[in-house]
C-alpha positions as a printed Julia matrix, in Angstrom:
124×3 Matrix{Float64}:
 -68.48  -70.17  -12.18
 -65.41  -68.39  -10.85
 -64.18  -64.97  -11.81
 -61.49  -62.52  -10.76
 -60.9   -58.84  -11.18
 -57.93  -57.84  -13.31
 -57.79  -54.09  -12.75
 -59.57  -50.85  -13.46
 -60.24  -49.7   -17.01
 -61.27  -46.16  -16.11
 -62.69  -43.82  -13.54
 -65.26  -41.18  -14.3
 -65.43  -37.76  -12.72
 -68.56  -35.7   -13.16
 -68.47  -32.09  -14.33
 -70.98  -29.44  -15.36
 -72.12  -28.81  -18.92
 -69.51  -26.85  -20.89
 -66.62  -28.31  -18.84
 -64.4   -29.4   -21.72
 -62.11  -26.35  -21.97
 -61.37  -26.32  -18.23
 -60.93  -30.11  -18.2
 -58.42  -29.94  -21.05
 -56.49  -27.17  -19.28
 -56.31  -28.99  -15.93
 -56.01  -32.65  -16.92
 -54.23  -32.08  -20.24
 -51.98  -29.04  -19.85
 -51.39  -28.86  -16.09
 -51.3   -32.58  -15.25
 -49.87  -33.53  -18.65
 -52.32  -36.35  -19.36
 -52.88  -37.28  -22.98
 -56.41  -36.66  -24.25
 -57.85  -39.65  -26.07
 -60.83  -39.6   -28.43
 -64.23  -40.52  -27.08
 -66.1   -43.1   -29.14
 -68.17  -41.36  -31.81
 -71.47  -42.61  -30.38
 -70.67  -40.94  -27.0
 -69.34  -37.59  -28.24
 -72.75  -35.88  -28.23
 -72.87  -36.31  -24.42
 -70.0   -33.86  -23.96
 -67.01  -34.28  -21.68
 -63.58  -35.64  -22.6
 -61.29  -38.58  -21.85
 -57.64  -38.76  -20.76
 -55.05  -41.5   -20.49
 -53.46  -42.0   -17.03
 -50.86  -44.75  -17.23
 -52.76  -47.65  -18.77
 -56.08  -46.51  -17.31
 -58.41  -43.75  -18.41
 -60.02  -40.78  -16.68
 -63.38  -39.87  -18.18
 -64.77  -36.42  -17.51
 -68.51  -36.78  -17.97
 -71.19  -34.1   -18.09
 -73.82  -34.35  -15.36
 -76.86  -32.07  -15.63
 -77.43  -31.78  -11.87
 -73.71  -31.67  -11.12
 -72.39  -31.59   -7.57
 -68.65  -32.11   -6.96
 -67.37  -35.22   -5.21
 -65.92  -33.92   -1.93
 -65.09  -37.28   -0.31
 -65.09  -39.92   -3.08
 -61.97  -39.54   -5.22
 -59.46  -41.24   -7.49
 -55.97  -41.87   -6.13
 -53.42  -41.33   -8.9
 -49.93  -42.83   -8.54
 -47.2   -40.34   -9.42
 -43.47  -40.56   -9.93
 -41.82  -37.39   -8.52
 -44.72  -36.25   -6.34
 -42.8   -33.16   -5.22
 -42.32  -32.09   -8.85
 -46.08  -32.36   -9.37
 -46.72  -30.45   -6.13
 -44.44  -27.63   -7.31
 -46.13  -27.45  -10.71
 -49.62  -27.38   -9.17
 -48.61  -24.64   -6.72
 -47.15  -22.55   -9.55
 -50.44  -22.96  -11.45
 -52.37  -21.72   -8.4
 -53.83  -25.03   -7.22
 -54.43  -25.29   -3.49
 -52.68  -28.32   -2.01
 -54.6   -30.11    0.75
 -52.55  -32.15    3.2
 -53.93  -35.24    4.94
 -52.35  -37.61    7.47
 -49.77  -39.84    5.77
 -50.36  -43.47    4.89
 -47.52  -45.79    5.78
 -45.22  -46.27    2.8
 -46.76  -43.47    0.73
 -46.45  -39.72    0.35
 -49.67  -38.01   -0.71
 -51.68  -34.85   -1.06
 -55.03  -33.78   -2.49
 -56.25  -31.06   -4.83
 -59.63  -30.17   -6.25
 -60.1   -30.26  -10.01
 -61.62  -27.13  -11.62
 -65.1   -28.47  -10.81
 -64.47  -29.13   -7.1
 -63.91  -32.89   -7.34
 -61.32  -34.23   -4.9
 -58.22  -35.91   -6.4
 -55.46  -37.66   -4.47
 -51.89  -37.94   -5.75
 -49.64  -40.61   -4.2
 -46.07  -41.8    -4.49
 -44.83  -45.05   -2.96
 -41.76  -44.59   -0.77
 -38.68  -46.76   -1.27
 -38.3   -49.49    1.27
């Protein structure tokens, strides 16, 4: 039997109990991602979900939460400098890393300390 991967449906970032208000501020208001409803049978777990392009970012409650300092999602952005400016205005600390050929990028921590990378492909 052969199979092939077709893409990624979602990523999940862990957060502490009671994270929803901060998640909605950061992912919804600051990043401008659309919140989407969680399935009814999962709502009692807490957290919230956002749409990022055609994929989803799930913020899930973890009882013994520790932020992801190395593992991270890499989100593709159009107008990376515009996002950088908005994040700086909102008080987010931008973390620079060595460039990757063909891409501009930087990192920030979400309100819970999880690392997030933002990338923009350079024109060739």
